[in-house]
PAMIVEX-89574 format. One record per residue: residue in three letters; x, y, z of N, C-alpha, C, CB in turn. Coordinates in steps of 0.1 Angstrom, whole numbers, padded with zeros to 4 digits, always signed. Glycine has a CB too. Layout:
residues N
alaXYZXYZXYZXYZ...
//
This chain:
residues 235
met-0157-0176-0132-0144-0175-0137-0134-0186-0139-0139-0167-0129ser-0131-0189-0149-0120-0200-0151-0106-0200-0146-0119-0202-0165lys-0102-0212-0143-0089-0212-0137-0078-0204-0145-0083-0228-0134glu-0081-0206-0157-0069-0199-0166-0069-0183-0164-0072-0203-0184asn-0084-0179-0163-0085-0164-0160-0079-0160-0146-0100-0160-0161glu-0081-0168-0136-0076-0166-0123-0062-0166-0123-0081-0176-0114ala-0055-0173-0132-0041-0174-0130-0033-0164-0139-0036-0187-0133ser-0043-0156-0146-0038-0146-0157-0044-0131-0152-0045-0152-0174pro-0040-0124-0142-0046-0113-0138-0043-0102-0149-0041-0109-0124asp-0052-0092-0149-0048-0082-0159-0036-0075-0155-0059-0072-0162pro-0025-0074-0164-0013-0070-0159-0014-0054-0157-0003-0074-0169leu-0021-0045-0163-0023-0030-0160-0026-0029-0146-0036-0023-0169thr-0039-0035-0145-0045-0031-0131-0037-0037-0121-0060-0035-0129ala-0033-0049-0121-0025-0054-0110-0011-0048-0108-0024-0068-0111ser-0006-0042-0117+0007-0035-0116+0005-0022-0110+0013-0033-0130ile-0006-0014-0114-0010-0002-0106-0010-0005-0091-0022+0002-0110val-0017-0016-0088-0019-0019-0073-0005-0022-0066-0029-0034-0071leu+0003-0031-0074+0016-0033-0070+0024-0022-0066+0022-0040-0079gly+0023-0013-0077+0031+0000-0076+0029+0007-0063+0029+0009-0087leu+0015+0010-0062+0011+0019-0048+0015+0011-0036-0007+0021-0047ala+0015-0001-0036+0018-0009-0024+0033-0007-0021+0015-0026-0025val+0041-0008-0031+0056-0006-0029+0060+0007-0027+0064-0012-0041gly+0052+0016-0032+0056+0031-0029+0055+0034-0015+0049+0040-0036val+0047+0028-0006+0045+0028+0007+0058+0026+0015+0035+0019+0010phe+0064+0014+0009+0078+0010+0015+0088+0020+0010+0082-0006+0010gly+0085+0026-0002+0096+0036-0007+0096+0048+0001+0094+0042-0021ile+0084+0052+0008+0083+0063+0017+0092+0060+0030+0067+0066+0021ser+0090+0049+0034+0095+0043+0047+0112+0043+0043+0088+0027+0050phe+0115+0038+0032+0128+0037+0028+0136+0053+0028+0127+0030+0013gly+0128+0062+0022+0133+0075+0022+0135+0082+0036+0124+0083+0012val+0126+0080+0044+0127+0085+0057+0139+0079+0064+0115+0081+0065leu+0141+0066+0064+0150+0059+0072+0165+0060+0064+0143+0042+0074ala+0165+0064+0053+0178+0065+0046+0184+0078+0050+0175+0065+0030val+0176+0089+0051+0180+0102+0057+0183+0101+0070+0170+0111+0056ala+0176+0093+0079+0179+0091+0093+0192+0085+0094+0168+0083+0099ser+0195+0076+0086+0208+0068+0087+0222+0078+0083+0207+0054+0076gly+0218+0088+0078+0228+0098+0074+0231+0102+0059+0239+0094+0080leu+0222+0096+0051+0222+0098+0036+0217+0111+0033+0215+0087+0028ser+0221+0120+0025+0211+0131+0019+0201+0128+0013+0216+0138+0011val+0192+0136+0009+0180+0134+0001+0184+0129-0012+0173+0147+0000ala+0194+0136-0018+0199+0133-0031+0205+0120-0031+0209+0144-0036gln+0214+0115-0021+0218+0101-0021+0207+0091-0019+0229+0099-0010ala+0197+0094-0012+0186+0085-0010+0179+0082-0023+0176+0090+0001val+0176+0095-0030+0170+0092-0043+0177+0086-0053+0167+0103-0049ala+0190+0088-0054+0199+0082-0064+0201+0068-0061+0212+0088-0064met+0200+0064-0050+0202+0050-0047+0189+0041-0053+0202+0050-0030ser+0177+0046-0050+0165+0042-0056+0164+0041-0072+0156+0052-0052leu+0170+0053-0076+0171+0053-0091+0179+0044-0098+0174+0065-0095leu+0192+0041-0090+0202+0033-0098+0203+0021-0092+0215+0039-0099val+0200+0017-0080+0200+0004-0074+0186-0003-0078+0202+0005-0059phe+0176+0004-0072+0163-0002-0076+0160-0016-0071+0161-0002-0089thr+0165-0020-0059+0162-0032-0054+0159-0031-0040+0173-0041-0056gly+0146-0033-0036+0142-0028-0023+0150-0035-0011+0126-0029-0023ala+0152-0048-0011+0159-0055-0002+0173-0051+0001+0158-0068-0006ser+0179-0049-0011+0194-0045-0011+0195-0031-0003+0200-0043-0028gln+0185-0022-0008+0186-0009-0003+0184-0008+0013+0176+0000-0009phe+0173-0015+0016+0171-0016+0031+0181-0022+0039+0160-0023+0035ala+0187-0033+0032+0201-0038+0039+0210-0029+0040+0208-0048+0032ala+0215-0023+0028+0226-0012+0029+0223-0001+0040+0228-0004+0015val+0212+0004+0040+0210+0014+0048+0210+0010+0063+0198+0022+0044gly+0205-0004+0065+0203-0009+0078+0218-0011+0085+0194-0022+0077val+0227-0015+0076+0241-0017+0080+0248-0004+0084+0249-0024+0068ile+0245+0008+0075+0251+0019+0077+0245+0026+0090+0249+0027+0065glu+0232+0023+0092+0225+0029+0104+0229+0023+0116+0211+0029+0103ser+0233+0010+0116+0239+0004+0128+0253+0004+0130+0235-0009+0130gly+0261+0012+0122+0274+0015+0123+0283+0007+0116+0278+0015+0137gly+0279-0001+0106+0287-0009+0099+0295-0002+0087+0278-0020+0093ser+0306-0009+0083+0312-0003+0072+0305-0002+0059+0325-0008+0070thr+0312+0006+0048+0306+0007+0035+0307-0005+0031+0312+0016+0027gly+0319-0013+0031+0320-0026+0026+0309-0037+0029+0331-0030+0031ala+0306-0036+0042+0296-0046+0047+0282-0042+0041+0296-0046+0063ala+0280-0029+0040+0266-0024+0033+0266-0027+0019+0264-0009+0034leu+0277-0025+0012+0277-0031-0002+0277-0046-0003+0288-0026-0009gly+0284-0054+0004+0283-0068+0003+0269-0073+0006+0292-0074+0012ser+0263-0068+0015+0248-0073+0018+0240-0070+0007+0241-0065+0030ala+0242-0058+0002+0233-0052-0010+0234-0062-0024+0239-0034-0015leu+0249-0066-0025+0250-0075-0036+0248-0088-0035+0261-0074-0041leu+0246-0093-0022+0242-0106-0022+0227-0107-0023+0246-0112-0010leu+0220-0097-0017+0205-0098-0018+0201-0093-0033+0198-0089-0006ala+0209-0087-0041+0205-0086-0054+0209-0095-0063+0208-0076-0059ala+0216-0107-0059+0220-0118-0067+0209-0125-0072+0227-0127-0060arg+0197-0127-0064+0185-0134-0069+0179-0128-0082+0175-0134-0059asn+0184-0116-0085+0177-0108-0096+0184-0115-0111+0180-0091-0095gly+0196-0119-0108+0203-0127-0119+0196-0139-0123+0218-0132-0116ala+0190-0146-0113+0182-0159-0115+0170-0155-0123+0178-0166-0100tyr+0164-0145-0117+0150-0139-0125+0153-0136-0138+0144-0125-0119gly+0165-0130-0140+0168-0126-0156+0170-0139-0163+0182-0117-0160leu+0176-0149-0159+0177-0162-0167+0163-0167-0170+0184-0172-0159ala+0154-0167-0159+0140-0173-0161+0132-0164-0171+0132-0173-0147leu+0135-0152-0172+0126-0142-0180+0133-0141-0193+0125-0128-0171ser+0146-0147-0197+0152-0145-0208+0146-0148-0222+0163-0151-0207pro+0137-0160-0222+0129-0162-0233+0117-0152-0236+0125-0175-0231thr+0114-0143-0225+0103-0134-0226+0109-0121-0231+0094-0132-0213leu+0121-0118-0226+0127-0105-0228+0137-0104-0239+0134-0102-0215thr+0133-0108-0252+0143-0107-0262+0143-0094-0269+0140-0118-0273gly+0153-0092-0279+0153-0081-0286+0168-0076-0287+0144-0071-0280arg+0170-0064-0291+0183-0059-0292+0189-0055-0279+0183-0048-0300leu+0203-0052-0279+0210-0052-0266+0205-0039-0257+0228-0052-0269pro+0202-0028-0263+0198-0017-0256+0186-0019-0249+0197-0006-0264phe+0176-0026-0256+0163-0030-0251+0165-0040-0238+0155-0037-0262arg+0174-0050-0242+0174-0059-0228+0182-0052-0217+0181-0076-0231leu+0192-0043-0219+0198-0035-0208+0190-0028-0201+0207-0027-0212leu+0179-0021-0208+0168-0015-0200+0160-0023-0192+0160-0008-0208ala+0157-0035-0198+0148-0045-0192+0155-0051-0180+0144-0057-0203ser+0168-0052-0180+0175-0057-0169+0174-0049-0157+0187-0060-0173his+0172-0039-0157+0172-0027-0147+0159-0029-0138+0171-0013-0155leu+0149-0034-0148+0135-0036-0141+0130-0050-0137+0124-0030-0151val+0142-0060-0138+0141-0074-0133+0141-0073-0118+0153-0084-0139ile+0130-0075-0111+0128-0075-0099+0117-0085-0094+0126-0063-0095asp+0116-0087-0080+0105-0096-0077+0091-0094-0084+0102-0095-0062glu+0086-0082-0083+0072-0078-0088+0071-0079-0102+0069-0062-0084ser+0081-0077-0110+0079-0077-0125+0081-0093-0126+0091-0067-0135thr+0089-0100-0122+0090-0114-0124+0077-0121-0121+0103-0119-0117ala+0072-0118-0110+0058-0124-0105+0048-0120-0117+0053-0118-0091met+0048-0110-0118+0035-0105-0128+0038-0112-0141+0035-0086-0131ser+0050-0113-0148+0052-0119-0159+0050-0134-0160+0062-0117-0162thr+0055-0140-0149+0052-0155-0148+0038-0157-0146+0061-0162-0137ala+0030-0149-0142+0016-0152-0137+0007-0153-0150+0011-0141-0127gln+0013-0148-0162+0004-0148-0175+0007-0161-0183+0007-0134-0184val-0002-0163-0193-0005-0176-0199+0003-0176-0212-0020-0180-0200asp+0004-0164-0218+0011-0163-0231+0022-0155-0233+0003-0158-0240leu+0030-0156-0243+0042-0146-0244+0039-0132-0246+0051-0150-0256ala+0029-0126-0253+0025-0113-0253+0020-0109-0239+0014-0110-0264ser+0014-0114-0232+0008-0111-0219+0019-0111-0209-0004-0120-0215arg+0029-0120-0211+0041-0121-0202+0049-0108-0204+0050-0135-0204arg+0049-0103-0215+0059-0092-0218+0052-0079-0214+0064-0091-0234arg+0038-0079-0215+0031-0069-0209+0032-0067-0195+0019-0071-0211gly+0030-0079-0188+0032-0080-0173+0044-0074-0169+0031-0093-0168phe+0054-0079-0175+0067-0074-0170+0069-0060-0171+0077-0081-0176trp+0065-0055-0183+0068-0040-0183+0059-0032-0176+0068-0036-0196ala+0048-0036-0176+0036-0028-0165+0042-0029-0153+0020-0036-0163ala+0047-0041-0147+0049-0042-0131+0061-0034-0128+0052-0056-0126gly+0071-0037-0141+0085-0030-0137+0084-0014-0138+0096-0036-0147ile+0078-0010-0146+0076+0007-0147+0066+0011-0136+0069+0013-0163ser+0057+0004-0133+0049+0011-0121+0055+0010-0109+0035+0005-0119val+0061-0001-0107+0070-0002-0093+0083+0008-0093+0076-0018-0090phe+0088+0009-0105+0099+0020-0106+0095+0034-0102+0103+0020-0119val+0085+0037-0110+0079+0050-0105+0073+0055-0092+0069+0051-0112phe+0066+0044-0086+0060+0046-0073+0071+0045-0062+0047+0036-0071trp+0081+0035-0065+0092+0034-0055+0099+0046-0054+0101+0023-0059asn+0103+0052-0066+0113+0063-0065+0104+0076-0061+0120+0065-0081leu+0091+0077-0064+0081+0088-0059+0082+0087-0043+0065+0086-0064gly+0080+0075-0039+0079+0072-0024+0092+0076-0018+0077+0058-0021thr+0104+0072-0024+0117+0076-0017+0117+0091-0017+0130+0069-0026leu+0115+0099-0027+0116+0111-0027+0108+0119-0016+0112+0115-0039val+0093+0115-0016+0086+0118-0005+0090+0116+0009+0075+0113-0006gly+0095+0105+0010+0100+0099+0023+0114+0108+0029+0105+0083+0020ala+0121+0108+0018+0133+0116+0021+0133+0130+0025+0141+0116+0010leu+0123+0138+0017+0122+0150+0019+0114+0152+0033+0115+0156+0007gly+0103+0144+0037+0097+0142+0048+0107+0139+0062+0088+0130+0045gly+0116+0130+0059+0126+0124+0069+0134+0136+0073+0135+0112+0063asp+0137+0143+0061+0147+0155+0065+0140+0165+0075+0153+0163+0051ala+0126+0168+0073+0119+0174+0081+0116+0168+0096+0109+0175+0074ile+0115+0155+0095+0110+0149+0108+0120+0148+0116+0104+0136+0106gly+0134+0143+0113+0145+0142+0121+0144+0126+0125+0145+0153+0135asp+0142+0124+0140+0144+0111+0145+0132+0103+0140+0145+0111+0159pro+0133+0093+0132+0121+0084+0129+0115+0076+0140+0125+0075+0118glu+0122+0075+0152+0118+0067+0162+0106+0073+0170+0130+0064+0171arg+0106+0086+0169+0094+0095+0175+0081+0090+0169+0096+0111+0172phe+0081+0085+0155+0067+0080+0150+0068+0065+0148+0064+0087+0135gly+0077+0057+0153+0077+0044+0150+0083+0040+0136+0063+0039+0151leu+0088+0049+0129+0091+0046+0115+0104+0036+0116+0094+0061+0107asp+0111+0036+0127+0122+0027+0126+0119+0012+0124+0130+0029+0139ala+0107+0009+0130+0102-0004+0126+0101-0007+0111+0090-0006+0131ala+0103+0001+0103+0099-0002+0088+0111-0012+0081+0098+0014+0079phe+0123-0010+0089+0133-0021+0085+0129-0036+0085+0146-0019+0094pro+0125-0039+0097+0121-0054+0100+0108-0055+0092+0118-0057+0116ala+0100-0046+0092+0086-0048+0086+0088-0051+0071+0076-0034+0087gly+0097-0042+0064+0099-0043+0050+0106-0056+0047+0107-0032+0045phe+0115-0062+0055+0119-0074+0052+0110-0085+0054+0130-0076+0059val+0103-0085+0064+0093-0095+0067+0083-0095+0053+0085-0091+0081ala+0079-0084+0048+0069-0083+0037+0077-0089+0024+0063-0066+0034leu+0090-0087+0023+0097-0093+0011+0099-0108+0013+0111-0085+0008val+0101-0112+0025+0103-0127+0026+0092-0135+0025+0109-0131+0038val+0080-0132+0030+0067-0139+0031+0063-0147+0019+0055-0129+0034pro+0062-0140+0007+0059-0145-0007+0069-0157-0010+0061-0132-0017his+0080-0156-0005+0090-0168-0009+0089-0179+0000+0104-0165-0010leu+0081-0178+0012+0081-0191+0020+0072-0201+0014+0077-0188+0033glu+0066-0198+0002+0057-0209-0003+0067-0219-0009+0046-0204-0013ser+0079-0217-0012+0089-0228-0017+0098-0233-0006+0098-0222-0030ile+0103-0246-0008+0112-0251+0001+0124-0245+0002+0114-0264-0002asp+0131-0239-0011+0142-0233-0011+0141-0219-0002+0146-0232-0025gly+0129-0212-0004+0127-0201+0002+0127-0203+0019+0114-0195-0004arg+0120-0212+0023+0120-0214+0037+0134-0218+0043+0110-0223+0040leu+0140-0226+0033+0154-0229+0038+0164-0218+0040+0161-0237+0028ala+0162-0209+0029+0171-0196+0029+0168-0188+0042+0167-0187+0015ala+0154-0186+0044+0150-0177+0054+0155-0183+0067+0134-0175+0053leu+0152-0197+0069+0158-0203+0083+0173-0202+0085+0153-0220+0085met+0180-0203+0074+0195-0202+0075+0200-0188+0078+0202-0206+0062gly+0194-0179+0071+0196-0164+0075+0194-0161+0088+0188-0154+0068thr+0183-0165+0092+0178-0163+0107+0189-0168+0117+0165-0172+0110val+0192-0179+0115+0202-0187+0123+0217-0181+0123+0202-0202+0118ile+0221-0177+0110+0233-0169+0110+0233-0156+0116+0237-0167+0097ala+0223-0148+0115+0223-0136+0122+0221-0137+0137+0212-0127+0117leu+0214-0148+0142+0213-0148+0156+0227-0151+0161+0201-0158+0160val+0234-0161+0155+0248-0165+0160+0256-0154+0160+0256-0177+0151leu+0257-0146+0150+0265-0135+0148+0265-0122+0155+0264-0132+0136val+0251-0119+0157+0250-0106+0163+0256-0104+0177+0235-0102+0163pro+0257-0113+0185+0264-0110+0198+0279-0108+0198+0262-0121+0208val+0286-0114+0186+0300-0115+0186+0306-0107+0174+0304-0129+0185ala+0299-0103+0162+0304-0097+0152+0303-0085+0151+0300-0102+0142pro+0313-0077+0144+0311-0063+0143+0297-0058+0136+0322-0058+0135ala+0294-0046+0137+0281-0041+0131+0282-0042+0117+0278-0027+0134gly+0271-0047+0111+0271-0050+0096+0273-0064+0091+0283-0042+0091val+0282-0069+0098+0288-0084+0094+0276-0095+0095+0301-0089+0105pro+0267-0094+0107+0257-0104+0106+0248-0103+0095+0250-0105+0117val+0243-0091+0090+0234-0089+0078+0242-0093+0067+0229-0074+0076leu+0254-0092+0065+0263-0096+0052+0262-0112+0053+0280-0089+0052ala+0266-0117+0063+0268-0132+0063+0253-0139+0062+0275-0136+0076ala+0241-0134+0068+0231-0139+0068+0225-0137+0053+0224-0133+0080ala+0229-0126+0045+0223-0124+0032+0229-0134+0021+0225-0110+0027ala+0240-0142+0027+0244-0151+0018+0236-0165+0016+0257-0154+0022ala+0226-0165+0025+0216-0175+0025+0207-0173+0013+0208-0175+0038val+0207-0162+0007+0198-0159-0005+0203-0168-0016+0198-0144-0009leu+0215-0173-0017+0221-0180-0029+0216-0193-0029+0236-0180-0028ile+0210-0199-0020+0201-0210-0019+0189-0209-0030+0196-0211-0006gly+0183-0197-0030+0171-0195-0039+0175-0195-0053+0163-0182-0035leu+0188-0192-0056+0192-0192-0070+0191-0205-0078+0205-0188-0072arg+0190-0217-0072+0189-0230-0078+0175-0230-0087+0189-0241-0066asn+0165-0224-0080+0151-0225-0087+0145-0212-0086+0142-0235-0081pro+0145-0204-0095+0138-0189-0096+0124-0193-0091+0138-0182-0113pro+0118-0185-0082+0104-0187-0078+0093-0183-0086+0103-0181-0065ser+0093-0190-0097+0081-0184-0108+0067-0189-0103+0083-0191-0123ser+0067-0201-0096+0053-0204-0092+0048-0195-0080+0051-0220-0089ala+0058-0192-0071+0054-0184-0061+0051-0171-0065+0063-0184-0051gly+0059-0165-0074+0056-0154-0080+0043-0152-0088+0066-0151-0087ser+0039-0162-0093+0027-0162-0100+0014-0161-0090+0027-0174-0109ser+0016-0168-0080+0006-0168-0069+0003-0154-0064+0010-0177-0058val+0016-0146-0060+0016-0132-0056+0010-0122-0065+0030-0127-0054ala+0013-0123-0078+0007-0116-0088-0009-0117-0090+0013-0119-0100thr-0014-0130-0089-0026-0132-0089-0034-0128-0077-0028-0145-0091glu-0027-0128-0065-0037-0124-0053-0038-0109-0054-0030-0129-0037val-0028-0102-0058-0028-0087-0059-0039-0083-0067-0015-0082-0065ala-0043-0089-0078-0052-0087-0088-0065-0090-0084-0049-0093-0100thr-0067-0099-0074-0081-0103-0070-0085-0095-0057-0081-0118-0068
//
């Protein structure tokens, strides 16, 4: 197989694999969202309307630890800020009328950006974006629904070790971005900020402050890192 083919995974196949993998985290999110005090309807609505895994895990984590709604919202917004940088990077690919671009903006996430930037031509980049965005959206929301319904029945997630999904989810989201210098710097700064503030700050504030480190990554959207992630999924 040539290098060009290796760098251009089949968007549909790779997107289905991505969607299934993300759906597992969706189940964990649904369970933990309900355990933190959200209703099934609220958990499902969050996934439908917010549709940013890191932001949702952060918000629910703050709520679960006793933090305020403001701290939860602030953490979620800071972590979602990177999607704005992704949108700028994808703007040459996602052209068209305003309604079309508004719909596309809701699907601008790590996975759709990675799948799009892994392709070698404009048509393939568009297919990659829509295939990954729709696949992840469907499986994330199905996973959330299954997890929320299951969590409602399970009760305490600690009995099954599901409380570990919060740190595991963040580790899974961070690892692909460690390929870049900005990603490693943001991860290091976020870790240091959280460790310093946890003993002295109110619940939720360490997460909010640590999330500010994500702004470092806005200087250079991780197109190269994203491409490698999408390629690995397809192989």
